[in-house]
DOTORKOL-89892 format. One line per field, with one value per residue: x, y, z of N, C-alpha, C in turn; chain. Coordinates in Angstrom, 3 decimals, decimal comma. Example, Ala and Ser with C-alpha at 12.3 -4.5 7.8 and 13.67 -1.06 7.14 Angstrom:
BEGIN
n.X: [13,190_12,850]
n.Y: [-5,690_-2,250]
n.Z: [7,800_7,080]
ca.X: [12,300_13,670]
ca.Y: [-4,500_-1,060]
ca.Z: [7,800_7,140]
c.X: [13,200_12,900]
c.Y: [-3,300_0,030]
c.Z: [7,800_7,870]
ch: [A_A]
REM end
This chain:
BEGIN
n.X: [-68,117_-67,708_-69,064_-67,772_-68,702_-67,918_-67,377_-68,934_-69,206_-67,077_-66,603_-63,822_-63,157_-63,424_-61,218_-58,236_-55,842_-53,523_-52,442_-50,251_-50,179_-50,622_-50,814_-49,558_-49,993_-49,216_-49,642_-46,942_-46,199_-45,262_-42,901_-41,101_-38,436_-37,382_-36,367_-37,522_-40,193_-43,780_-45,305_-45,371_-44,635_-45,158_-45,084_-46,165_-45,681_-46,223_-44,300_-42,604_-40,898_-41,289_-39,609_-40,171_-38,305_-36,761_-36,482_-37,836_-41,194_-41,587_-43,640_-44,070_-45,677_-48,182_-48,379_-48,486_-50,925_-52,624_-52,488_-53,705_-56,226_-57,058_-56,580_-57,488_-56,469_-56,161_-55,959_-54,926_-54,084_-54,825_-54,551_-55,817_-54,969_-55,473_-57,867_-59,451_-59,263_-61,591_-63,618_-63,771_-64,962_-64,154_-63,797_-63,277_-61,010_-59,234_-59,036_-57,482_-55,317_-53,499_-53,037_-50,589_-50,251_-47,772_-47,901_-48,834_-52,018_-54,114_-56,720_-59,028_-58,817_-57,599_-54,402_-54,773_-57,476_-57,205_-55,654_-57,375_-59,583_-60,107_-60,990_-63,535_-65,086_-67,264_-66,004_-63,635_-64,140_-63,789_-61,143_-59,973_-57,249_-55,326_-54,475_-51,855_-50,543_-50,566_-48,980_-46,544_-45,790_-45,564_-43,373_-41,365_-41,020_-39,865_-41,599_-43,273_-45,462_-47,138_-47,852_-50,257_-52,329_-52,119_-53,130_-53,818_-53,357_-51,185_-48,884_-45,587_-44,462_-42,912_-43,582_-46,328_-46,200_-45,135_-47,147_-49,207_-48,118_-48,095_-50,872_-51,563_-50,133_-51,380_-53,821_-53,334_-52,944_-52,846_-51,210_-49,050_-48,906_-46,541_-45,723_-42,952_-42,115_-40,205_-39,493_-39,585_-38,055_-35,430_-32,140_-31,983_-34,701_-35,483_-34,075_-35,394_-37,946_-37,391_-36,498_-38,822_-40,636_-39,446_-39,698_-42,464_-43,154_-41,952_-43,615_-46,038_-48,125_-47,843_-47,091_-45,001_-45,183_-43,335_-42,481_-39,540_-36,696_-34,797_-31,863_-31,058_-33,361_-33,961_-31,673_-31,732_-34,170_-34,372_-35,428_-37,095_-35,971_-37,249_-36,392_-37,713_-37,989_-35,663_-35,923]
n.Y: [-41,198_-39,232_-39,782_-39,204_-38,174_-38,155_-34,933_-33,795_-31,186_-30,778_-30,288_-28,562_-29,345_-32,027_-33,130_-35,166_-34,716_-36,059_-36,712_-35,656_-32,122_-31,502_-33,471_-34,074_-34,847_-34,272_-34,267_-33,875_-34,088_-32,578_-31,590_-33,582_-35,926_-39,009_-40,306_-39,381_-39,311_-39,312_-37,750_-35,122_-35,517_-34,913_-34,353_-32,192_-30,866_-29,431_-26,512_-26,943_-26,342_-26,160_-25,603_-24,747_-24,958_-23,845_-23,177_-20,154_-20,227_-22,950_-24,004_-23,608_-21,708_-22,533_-24,993_-24,143_-22,708_-24,757_-26,304_-24,479_-24,649_-23,014_-23,442_-25,765_-29,064_-32,128_-35,406_-34,833_-35,421_-34,710_-34,327_-32,967_-32,973_-35,732_-35,950_-36,160_-33,696_-33,089_-33,357_-31,127_-27,894_-25,421_-22,740_-23,129_-24,683_-22,834_-20,983_-22,235_-23,087_-20,952_-18,778_-16,549_-14,188_-13,520_-11,016_-8,259_-8,037_-5,492_-3,517_-0,811_1,944_2,518_1,345_0,132_-0,641_-2,498_-4,497_-5,401_-6,231_-9,061_-10,029_-9,297_-11,193_-13,955_-16,365_-15,536_-13,859_-14,459_-14,188_-11,649_-9,522_-7,808_-4,350_-3,934_-6,277_-6,082_-3,796_-4,700_-6,696_-5,115_-3,494_-5,419_-6,003_-3,762_-1,576_1,437_2,472_4,470_3,814_2,553_4,374_5,258_5,632_2,705_2,388_3,940_2,702_1,362_-1,400_-3,153_-2,374_-2,972_-5,743_-6,572_-5,734_-7,420_-9,816_-9,414_-9,309_-11,936_-13,491_-12,685_-13,898_-16,450_-19,078_-22,689_-23,724_-21,781_-20,464_-19,247_-17,146_-16,242_-14,365_-12,398_-11,086_-8,417_-6,978_-5,270_-6,244_-6,042_-6,003_-8,479_-10,176_-9,503_-10,509_-13,283_-13,730_-13,039_-14,967_-17,292_-16,784_-16,701_-19,361_-20,653_-20,013_-21,084_-23,824_-24,192_-24,520_-23,922_-23,537_-22,633_-20,656_-19,616_-17,689_-16,739_-16,930_-15,933_-16,065_-18,877_-19,672_-18,467_-19,276_-22,261_-25,321_-28,237_-28,636_-28,703_-29,321_-28,486_-30,114_-31,422_-33,073]
n.Z: [97,509_94,590_91,440_88,314_85,104_81,608_80,305_82,254_84,512_87,358_90,869_92,139_94,710_94,768_93,636_93,400_95,633_96,040_93,660_90,918_90,176_87,480_84,560_81,396_77,990_74,794_71,311_69,092_66,431_64,262_65,203_65,519_64,688_63,128_65,340_67,626_70,088_69,360_71,025_73,460_76,727_80,133_83,712_86,321_89,521_92,808_93,369_91,274_88,154_84,657_81,723_78,403_75,607_72,534_68,990_67,501_66,375_66,457_67,904_70,630_72,007_71,112_72,395_75,098_75,014_74,367_76,689_78,372_77,455_75,396_72,841_70,467_70,102_68,545_69,984_72,458_75,860_79,128_82,637_85,587_88,816_88,752_87,416_84,293_81,740_80,298_82,087_83,592_83,884_81,459_82,433_85,133_84,940_83,778_85,789_87,637_86,189_84,795_82,118_80,921_78,620_76,077_74,869_76,587_78,119_78,525_79,946_79,324_81,526_84,901_86,173_88,630_88,424_86,397_87,627_89,630_88,235_87,491_89,930_90,250_89,202_89,882_90,550_91,709_93,832_96,482_97,061_97,007_96,868_99,431_99,495_100,336_99,627_96,877_96,461_97,510_95,654_93,335_93,997_94,224_91,589_90,590_90,256_90,883_93,583_92,701_90,145_90,143_89,861_87,320_83,861_82,240_79,553_78,982_79,719_79,254_77,195_78,698_81,328_81,325_80,962_83,397_85,135_84,328_85,178_87,960_88,417_87,706_89,606_91,955_91,660_92,388_91,017_90,511_88,587_86,726_83,591_81,552_78,939_77,434_79,591_80,181_77,903_77,042_78,801_80,665_81,903_84,764_85,470_84,475_86,182_88,514_88,005_87,874_90,528_91,940_91,026_92,043_94,806_95,030_94,357_96,522_98,571_98,007_96,859_94,192_90,605_87,686_84,198_81,492_78,600_77,112_75,989_77,528_79,148_81,570_83,105_83,137_84,390_86,931_87,895_87,957_86,329_84,968_81,740_78,574_75,408_72,543_69,481_69,770_71,848]
ca.X: [-67,277_-68,457_-68,797_-67,698_-68,939_-67,239_-67,966_-69,738_-68,377_-66,871_-66,155_-62,411_-63,006_-63,440_-59,989_-57,340_-54,663_-52,339_-51,923_-49,568_-51,111_-50,958_-50,167_-49,775_-49,514_-49,641_-48,968_-46,056_-45,662_-44,528_-41,622_-40,246_-37,805_-37,664_-35,858_-38,214_-41,559_-44,783_-46,001_-44,658_-45,222_-44,509_-45,925_-45,662_-46,280_-46,010_-42,980_-41,807_-40,911_-40,962_-39,342_-40,233_-37,292_-36,675_-36,432_-39,091_-42,074_-41,645_-44,917_-44,056_-46,866_-49,338_-48,436_-49,005_-52,340_-53,341_-52,591_-54,670_-57,502_-57,356_-56,272_-57,926_-55,536_-56,635_-55,017_-54,391_-54,502_-54,383_-55,237_-55,598_-55,183_-55,979_-59,147_-59,240_-59,644_-62,955_-64,567_-63,654_-65,403_-63,027_-63,573_-62,640_-59,660_-58,398_-58,791_-56,429_-54,191_-53,669_-52,145_-50,188_-49,850_-46,531_-48,315_-49,638_-53,428_-54,560_-58,056_-59,141_-58,965_-56,345_-53,670_-55,458_-58,679_-56,750_-55,203_-58,495_-60,683_-60,500_-61,568_-64,956_-65,769_-67,758_-65,017_-62,484_-64,568_-63,382_-59,698_-59,559_-56,009_-55,194_-53,652_-50,456_-49,994_-50,359_-47,827_-45,346_-45,416_-45,118_-42,018_-40,434_-40,799_-39,341_-42,673_-43,649_-46,866_-47,895_-48,298_-51,637_-53,282_-51,882_-53,951_-53,137_-52,998_-49,953_-47,751_-44,698_-44,677_-42,279_-44,399_-47,571_-45,889_-44,973_-48,473_-49,932_-47,565_-48,629_-52,282_-51,612_-49,669_-52,403_-54,915_-52,901_-53,263_-52,027_-50,186_-48,912_-48,390_-45,882_-45,229_-41,891_-42,441_-39,168_-39,065_-39,490_-37,479_-33,981_-31,530_-32,375_-36,105_-35,544_-33,634_-36,460_-39,005_-36,932_-36,500_-40,214_-41,230_-38,896_-40,308_-43,877_-43,201_-41,563_-44,700_-47,287_-48,039_-48,087_-46,033_-44,876_-44,774_-43,021_-41,755_-38,583_-35,373_-33,990_-31,002_-31,056_-34,547_-33,808_-30,565_-32,111_-35,363_-34,143_-36,438_-36,964_-35,915_-37,659_-35,952_-38,574_-37,243_-34,491_-36,125]
ca.Y: [-40,844_-38,651_-40,419_-38,183_-38,625_-37,325_-33,631_-33,305_-30,347_-31,257_-29,321_-28,782_-29,975_-33,476_-33,558_-35,983_-33,905_-36,920_-36,809_-34,442_-31,051_-31,594_-34,458_-33,595_-35,575_-33,476_-34,691_-32,864_-34,762_-31,666_-31,242_-34,737_-36,648_-40,435_-40,853_-38,768_-39,788_-38,445_-36,957_-34,466_-36,012_-34,527_-34,089_-31,086_-30,829_-28,181_-25,894_-27,397_-25,503_-26,772_-24,610_-25,226_-24,222_-24,210_-22,048_-19,443_-20,817_-24,405_-24,406_-23,526_-20,985_-23,396_-25,981_-23,447_-22,393_-26,026_-26,634_-23,536_-24,920_-21,889_-23,925_-27,151_-29,965_-33,506_-36,354_-34,335_-36,047_-33,931_-34,586_-32,031_-33,699_-37,057_-35,888_-35,788_-32,296_-32,966_-33,381_-29,869_-26,756_-24,593_-21,565_-23,597_-25,090_-21,654_-20,266_-22,972_-23,208_-19,592_-18,424_-15,151_-13,979_-12,780_-9,638_-7,892_-7,724_-4,450_-2,998_0,633_2,269_2,650_0,108_-0,485_-1,305_-3,661_-5,538_-5,941_-6,626_-10,473_-10,333_-8,983_-12,413_-14,742_-17,377_-14,961_-12,868_-14,828_-14,058_-10,296_-9,229_-6,538_-3,390_-4,117_-7,383_-5,546_-2,885_-5,511_-7,311_-4,058_-3,076_-6,500_-5,967_-2,437_-0,676_2,329_2,444_5,471_3,252_2,081_5,410_5,629_5,063_1,485_2,515_4,731_1,899_0,761_-2,846_-3,793_-2,108_-3,733_-7,154_-6,803_-5,589_-8,665_-10,848_-9,128_-9,733_-13,399_-14,034_-12,405_-14,843_-17,690_-20,314_-23,849_-23,747_-20,513_-20,663_-17,990_-17,095_-15,239_-13,321_-11,368_-10,742_-6,964_-6,381_-5,140_-7,299_-5,922_-6,397_-9,927_-10,786_-9,290_-11,478_-14,613_-13,761_-13,004_-16,284_-18,227_-16,499_-17,113_-20,818_-21,097_-19,703_-21,682_-25,206_-24,036_-24,850_-23,019_-24,015_-21,409_-20,584_-18,519_-17,732_-15,952_-17,778_-15,372_-16,597_-20,312_-19,847_-18,047_-20,047_-23,506_-26,363_-29,201_-27,980_-29,540_-28,680_-28,945_-30,366_-32,257_-33,795]
ca.Z: [96,356_93,486_90,153_87,271_83,739_80,626_80,016_83,367_85,370_88,716_91,857_92,442_96,018_94,584_92,975_94,215_95,929_96,075_92,285_90,444_89,805_86,058_83,702_80,030_76,817_73,637_70,078_68,505_65,244_63,367_65,814_65,740_63,592_63,252_66,597_68,750_70,290_68,739_72,024_74,542_77,973_81,385_84,871_87,134_90,845_93,531_93,414_90,131_86,958_83,371_80,681_77,025_74,864_71,124_68,061_67,261_65,382_66,533_68,489_72,089_72,451_70,843_73,483_76,284_74,813_74,435_78,114_78,938_76,787_74,523_71,491_70,331_69,427_68,668_70,557_73,724_77,112_80,279_83,900_86,675_90,070_88,476_86,707_82,901_81,563_79,784_83,198_84,323_83,094_81,025_83,292_86,367_84,530_83,536_87,043_88,339_85,256_84,293_81,013_80,815_77,230_75,836_74,620_77,755_77,887_79,432_79,673_79,548_82,937_85,631_86,463_89,773_87,912_85,637_88,545_90,405_87,353_87,581_91,230_90,201_88,775_91,012_90,924_92,412_94,814_97,836_97,209_96,668_97,624_100,130_98,761_100,732_98,827_95,525_96,513_97,720_94,372_92,432_94,376_93,891_90,145_90,270_89,866_91,969_94,014_91,943_88,867_90,313_89,437_85,921_82,802_81,793_78,143_78,858_80,166_78,264_77,071_79,840_82,514_81,199_81,169_84,842_85,743_84,042_86,059_89,297_88,414_87,672_90,886_92,963_91,459_93,046_90,290_90,858_87,532_86,012_82,238_81,207_77,567_77,296_80,570_80,292_76,543_76,813_80,005_80,770_82,721_86,171_85,591_84,268_87,441_89,496_87,689_88,298_91,992_92,388_90,755_93,038_96,105_94,936_94,446_97,863_99,507_97,532_96,373_92,760_89,663_86,540_82,875_80,785_77,335_77,210_75,380_78,464_79,972_82,915_83,773_83,390_85,315_88,276_88,279_87,217_86,332_83,883_80,438_77,451_74,178_71,460_68,255_70,053_73,102]
c.X: [-68,153_-68,076_-68,861_-67,880_-68,271_-68,054_-68,855_-68,864_-68,246_-66,423_-64,682_-62,188_-62,964_-62,170_-59,088_-56,033_-53,391_-51,708_-51,107_-50,583_-51,568_-50,133_-50,549_-49,208_-50,097_-48,915_-48,161_-45,398_-44,824_-43,150_-40,621_-39,512_-38,014_-37,216_-36,603_-39,646_-42,583_-45,536_-45,004_-45,359_-44,450_-45,568_-45,324_-46,424_-45,862_-44,531_-42,036_-41,943_-40,563_-40,775_-39,387_-39,327_-37,277_-36,749_-37,819_-39,891_-42,231_-42,916_-44,996_-45,313_-48,123_-49,494_-48,990_-50,495_-53,192_-53,538_-53,621_-56,080_-58,006_-57,115_-56,647_-56,909_-56,015_-55,538_-54,414_-54,939_-53,939_-55,212_-54,832_-55,975_-55,875_-57,283_-58,913_-59,890_-61,054_-63,989_-64,560_-64,069_-64,200_-62,754_-62,915_-61,199_-58,752_-58,186_-57,695_-55,166_-54,235_-52,599_-51,874_-49,567_-48,529_-46,826_-49,236_-51,063_-53,881_-55,923_-58,075_-59,446_-57,595_-55,660_-54,333_-56,692_-58,309_-56,352_-56,380_-59,649_-61,060_-61,202_-63,031_-65,772_-66,152_-66,740_-63,912_-62,865_-64,114_-61,873_-59,186_-58,335_-56,092_-54,260_-52,165_-49,791_-49,687_-49,096_-46,527_-44,867_-44,916_-43,673_-40,990_-40,085_-40,393_-40,406_-43,090_-45,126_-47,725_-48,410_-49,758_-52,654_-53,079_-52,909_-53,192_-52,681_-51,702_-48,714_-46,868_-44,979_-44,091_-43,056_-45,676_-47,337_-45,764_-46,300_-49,295_-49,428_-48,057_-50,064_-52,393_-51,198_-50,695_-53,594_-54,598_-53,305_-52,414_-50,917_-50,214_-48,235_-47,840_-45,301_-44,256_-42,093_-41,422_-38,736_-38,819_-38,799_-35,964_-33,453_-31,978_-33,822_-36,278_-35,124_-34,719_-37,617_-38,614_-36,978_-37,924_-40,902_-40,728_-39,550_-41,768_-44,011_-42,896_-42,675_-46,017_-47,061_-48,269_-46,901_-46,052_-44,508_-44,536_-42,313_-40,800_-37,359_-34,347_-33,180_-30,857_-32,205_-34,381_-32,656_-30,945_-33,342_-35,292_-35,292_-36,142_-36,994_-36,219_-37,319_-36,758_-37,781_-36,024_-34,665_-36,252]
c.Y: [-40,308_-39,331_-39,359_-38,806_-37,660_-36,075_-33,099_-32,467_-30,925_-30,117_-29,593_-29,460_-31,493_-34,008_-34,307_-35,232_-34,728_-37,065_-35,563_-33,373_-31,246_-32,666_-34,140_-34,580_-34,889_-33,969_-33,556_-33,453_-33,840_-31,302_-32,378_-35,172_-38,132_-41,019_-40,327_-39,278_-38,819_-37,569_-36,306_-34,850_-35,463_-34,344_-32,903_-31,059_-29,541_-27,801_-26,405_-26,392_-26,360_-25,646_-25,298_-24,345_-24,691_-22,978_-21,407_-20,137_-22,315_-24,902_-24,317_-22,831_-21,813_-24,449_-25,335_-23,177_-23,652_-26,445_-25,735_-23,747_-23,690_-22,253_-25,404_-27,957_-31,388_-34,377_-35,931_-35,157_-35,210_-34,318_-33,511_-32,733_-35,041_-37,095_-35,418_-34,437_-32,114_-32,897_-32,093_-28,726_-25,891_-23,405_-21,959_-24,022_-23,870_-20,814_-20,935_-23,099_-21,962_-19,227_-16,919_-14,945_-13,224_-11,305_-9,219_-7,495_-6,727_-3,928_-1,489_0,898_2,369_1,300_-0,622_-1,257_-2,560_-4,809_-6,206_-6,452_-8,115_-10,836_-9,901_-10,172_-13,245_-15,768_-16,832_-14,022_-13,191_-14,709_-12,686_-9,921_-7,901_-5,636_-3,564_-5,227_-6,932_-4,689_-3,664_-6,131_-6,269_-3,676_-4,146_-6,491_-4,579_-1,506_0,140_2,166_3,364_4,933_2,822_3,092_5,837_4,995_3,857_1,572_3,291_3,936_1,487_-0,736_-3,580_-3,586_-2,941_-5,226_-7,470_-6,651_-6,862_-9,805_-10,652_-9,630_-11,247_-14,011_-13,818_-13,348_-16,234_-18,962_-21,472_-24,050_-22,402_-20,801_-19,329_-18,056_-15,930_-14,083_-12,201_-10,811_-9,250_-6,232_-6,252_-6,171_-7,231_-6,375_-7,894_-10,665_-10,649_-10,258_-12,862_-14,743_-13,812_-14,345_-17,323_-18,029_-16,944_-18,622_-21,302_-20,900_-20,365_-23,162_-25,233_-24,495_-23,883_-23,821_-22,773_-21,633_-19,413_-18,773_-17,106_-16,872_-17,233_-15,956_-18,070_-20,594_-19,524_-18,780_-21,389_-24,493_-27,375_-28,450_-28,992_-28,788_-29,239_-29,036_-31,230_-33,063_-35,290]
c.Z: [95,231_92,188_89,070_85,894_82,773_80,323_81,131_84,290_86,771_89,600_92,153_93,790_95,913_93,918_93,957_94,445_96,020_94,693_91,942_90,077_88,362_85,375_82,264_79,022_75,586_72,394_69,475_67,254_64,374_63,918_65,761_64,479_63,890_64,589_67,815_68,869_69,709_69,725_72,993_75,836_79,165_82,474_85,620_88,450_91,550_93,569_92,335_88,994_85,753_82,358_79,324_76,183_73,417_70,252_67,911_66,170_65,477_67,221_70,003_72,621_72,228_71,933_74,748_76,168_74,819_75,887_78,793_78,395_76,029_73,062_71,428_69,524_69,625_69,276_71,874_74,891_78,261_81,494_84,911_87,974_89,831_87,712_85,275_82,607_81,038_80,903_84,016_83,408_82,694_81,939_84,602_86,078_84,442_84,788_87,857_87,506_84,381_83,272_81,008_79,440_77,129_75,587_75,760_77,376_78,949_78,977_79,918_81,020_83,590_85,794_87,628_89,303_87,130_86,559_89,247_89,541_87,476_88,892_91,333_89,726_89,991_91,487_91,810_93,557_96,232_98,044_96,752_97,496_98,361_99,339_99,080_99,930_97,413_95,497_96,685_96,418_93,383_92,726_94,043_92,412_89,657_89,680_91,084_92,325_93,152_90,608_88,946_89,782_87,987_84,989_82,240_80,346_77,939_79,281_78,994_78,203_78,275_81,132_82,482_81,440_82,654_85,585_85,517_84,922_87,493_89,410_88,475_89,005_91,983_92,852_92,011_92,295_90,792_89,836_86,823_84,674_81,739_79,801_77,433_78,285_80,682_78,942_76,353_77,967_79,926_81,773_84,178_86,380_85,378_85,528_88,505_89,264_88,176_89,815_92,533_92,162_91,745_94,397_96,128_95,060_95,856_98,886_99,127_97,219_94,867_91,927_88,494_85,294_82,035_79,467_77,447_76,348_76,323_79,377_81,394_83,728_84,109_84,344_86,747_88,796_87,546_87,356_85,255_82,555_79,339_76,169_73,011_70,162_68,492_71,331_72,848]
ch: [A_A_A_A_A_A_A_A_A_A_A_A_A_A_A_A_A_A_A_A_A_A_A_A_A_A_A_A_A_A_A_A_A_A_A_A_A_A_A_A_A_A_A_A_A_A_A_A_A_A_A_A_A_A_A_A_A_A_A_A_A_A_A_A_A_A_A_A_A_A_A_A_A_A_A_A_A_A_A_A_A_A_A_A_A_A_A_A_A_A_A_A_A_A_A_A_A_A_A_A_A_A_A_A_A_A_A_A_A_A_A_A_A_A_A_A_A_A_A_A_A_A_A_A_A_A_A_A_A_A_A_A_A_A_A_A_A_A_A_A_A_A_A_A_A_A_A_A_A_A_A_A_A_A_A_A_A_A_A_A_A_A_A_A_A_A_A_A_A_A_A_A_A_A_A_A_A_A_A_A_A_A_A_A_A_A_A_A_A_A_A_A_A_A_A_A_A_A_A_A_A_A_A_A_A_A_A_A_A_A_A_A_A_A_A_A_A_A_A_A_A_A_A_A_A_A_A_A_A_A_A]
REM end
């Protein structure tokens, strides 16, 4: 058995697969009234979805970024496969618990280069997707194969959002953190996103934590709904 010390990086191979993928306890004092608990607590395991709902500005994105370890919040307790988050290097954490920003992040170059860019990192070199897998996902999200050769800077916001989702799904995280994934999409594209997420979950042992105001998404991809400010 490997003995882990606080702040000492561990190999994901040493994680306890019998535990939930992720256990979260985050202080949300600013959200609560006298009848609500001071912490947001939940667990998520394979093929589960948790939707964080609530009015704009209440802190949903901050919670997602905290889970992704992109935002420091005191009093946080998180475990990945039974191991406290301080014992896992941030880069390893973020490769397994992947955050997709509401504002699409695109780099200069072609769409193809944008999709494959993360696979140039050492952590991802052993899971480079086949082109057929990329094309399949594009088509599911109503994007043509020809988009791969386009300059990424010429994409619409909705196109860029779907490209970012394709890139994230190809990285096969254990937890996908989605911040308003359908905010800039029309109804047909929103339905396509919901269907694609359901299919992805059915084929993997992954989970999703998302922020959304889209009832189409929560209706077609149902999960535990946490209403911030009234939970």
